[in-house]
C-alpha positions, 0 to 999 in steps of 0.5 A: 415524518414517516411512520418508519421514523416516528419514535425510532431514533437511533440509540446506543442499543442499535446504532454504534460507530463502525470501527476496526477496534471491534475486530480484536475484541471479538477475536480475542474473546472467541479465539484467545488461544489461537496463534496471532503472531509469528516473528522469528522465534516469538509466538503469541496468541490472540489473548496475549496480543489483545492484552498488549494492545490494551497495555499500550493504550493504557500506558499512552493514556497514563502519559497524558495522551488523549483523543485527537493526539498524534502518536507516530511510529517509525517501525518495520514489519514487527509485532509492535507495529500491529499493536500500534494499529489497535492500542493507539486508537483505543484511546482516540489517538491517531496513529501516524505510521512513518515511511522508514525509507525517508530522510531526516528532513522529511521525517521532521516535517511529518512529526511537526506537521502532524504534531506528534506527541509520542514517537515509537521507533525501532533501533534500526532508524536511530541515526535518521530519527536522531537527526529529525528530532534535532530539526524539530526542537520540541519535546516528543516522548520517544519510546525505543523498540529493541527488536530481537530480530534486529539485535543491534543499534543504539537506543534513542531513549531510556524508555524501552517499549517493553518497559512502557507496556509494563506501565499499562493495564492488560485489562484497560477499559478502552473506549469506542470512538464517539463518532465513526468519522473520528480520525484513526490514522494519518498517512503522508503521501510521497511528496515528490513535489513539495511537502507531502500531504497528510491523508486522514483516515476515519474509523468507518473507512478503515472498518469498511476497507478491511472488510472489503479486503476480506470480501474481495479476496474471499479470505476464510477464517484463520488465514496465515498472512505474510507481511511482505507489504510495508505496514506503514504504507496505507496502514498495510492496505488495512490488512492489520485489521483484516487479518485480525478480524479473521482470527488469522496469523500475522507472520512478520518480516522486517525486510523483503528477502525472496529467499526468506519469503519462500522459507516462511511460506513453506515453514508456516504454510502461508496462505496470503501475501501482498506487495508490489510486482517487484516482490513477485518478480524477485520470487520468479527469479529465484532458482527452481530448487528454491521455488519448489518448496511451495507445495500448497496454494498461496494467494498474492495480491499486487497493486498498481502496474500488473506484472508482465506475462512471463512473471505471471506465468512463472509465479502461477507455476509456483502455485501462487495465484495472483489477484490484481488491485488498484488504489491510492493512499487517499482511498485506504489502499486497494479499492478496485480489483480485477474480479476474475471470471472462471471462464478466463482460466481456459485462456492462454497465459498471454490472454490471462496476463492481458486481463490481469493488467486491468485494474478492474472494478470497484470493491463492494465497499466503494460506492463509485468509480468512473473514467471521465473527462477531467474538465467536464466529469462526463464519463468516457465511452466504454470502448477501451480506447478513450482516455480519461481520469479515474474518479472515485467516491464512497465511504473509503475515501479519506476525510481529507488532507491535514491542515490543507483545505485548498488541496482537499477542495481541489481533490474533491471538486465536483463531488468526486475524488480526482486520482490523477491517474489516466485510464480507459474503460473497457466494454465490460466496465473494467478500468485499465490505467494508461498513465499518470497525468504527470507521466503522459508523454506528449510528442509532436502533439501525440499522447504516448502512454508510458505504461504501453511502452513499458509493457512492450519492453517487458516482453523482451527476454533480456528485460528484468525491469523497465520504466519510461519517462519523457525526455525534453526534445527541441523538435518534438517537445518530448520523446520517450526515454526508457530506463532498463535493468537487464537480466543477468547473463543477457547481453542486449544493446540500446539498438536491440531494444529500439529495434524490438520496440519498432516491431510492436509499437507505432513509430512515434511511441518507440523510445528514442533513448535507452539507458541501462541502469538499476531503477530507483524505487520507493520503500514500497517497490514503486519506481521513482519516476520523478528521479528518472525524469531528472535523469532524462533532463540531465542527459 
């Protein structure tokens, strides 16, 4: 035994489980009267918010909920959702935030698979939840949230959320997790093929990714954060815990409305917001008079595909600084970032946009990222050309998939998490996604990156949104099929788009088909390519 181990075993005095629950306890103690919640006309400070979280924990405990039980939440971005992120795990229960855009069958599957004992639901989702509960046919305690900002809808339960909180003790002595490996939340993947998989987060990972957000973005104390990102999506990328740790203000928004976003940014001096590129696209498309309302620095974090150069330019001219990140549900949301270098500020807009299209380098709180051959796990050359799969490992990788050891073993084979995303690694070590494994188009034996084709389409002045998928072809096997949403007051034809692509792409990469349409999206703003693939097959 080493001299540094003898008589020095970890004990409660010097070794505690990491948990984001510690954030709200500290913030409420240090900054009790600082603002915590803004929701319409509602205002609450951190002492009040902490007491409500403890009431929720106490009320759940009083109803028999214990460690390892699942509490589901079907809620938009409202204060009750923030309270669930603390109140539920305060008694060791696991929070399952449900995607509010899903149908009754999917919701029923999740409630059943996750064995939810309690469902806290907003009246807006009355119809789909009623149908889901009829499919389950087992008792679940339903708590009805009557949000004044919604102000309509029918109650699903006689148990009102505020009455439920009144059952609880504002001084309830909640308990720290026995083990930081203990589950804190359950998040279901989109389930585009078969049933969705239940991704389990642990307290340690939630704590670390929350801190990783703060470090990556350089968030100082008392930020004002606008909830444009759905809080059900990867637990709002862990920002319920990040903003609470920094004693910030949570400004809630039930649904994305670019006019209201600009109004709230101006009214509350919002400093930070997150979301898919579609949110920035919507802001950039607003009239100049509306955009002029932003007269202070604002930071926006976007994930996935980078916004096109013209959107980046328009947003930066509004005073919004973009940070580009990448992640997945299985890794608590964003875990890589296009870490910016000050010398890049002097580059042209197109050069900056090209750099911002790189998904970047790992968060400080993630231990490993590599682009490698998916069969051998051998890293590809850092040449910006050789395509491999992105692999990750570290403390912010999920525990695994609920009740699915086969899928967990497959995702973790070789000691790395297999993302299913294809990318290149540039000489500076920055990763750049080229496609999903399932999205890559193989035409006449040649690999075509749909992202490369989409980037070209976005350069056309008439294109507002674009997505490219494979269309079956007897001769080539597959050919690129482009779905495009035109900008208002722009008249462009199928032939115009193809001719434009021929100027910028190798011939085999040029879309053979162009369809003008509104693009189907998920609730988080991601384009549903599985829908487009079905459309392309049916053409």
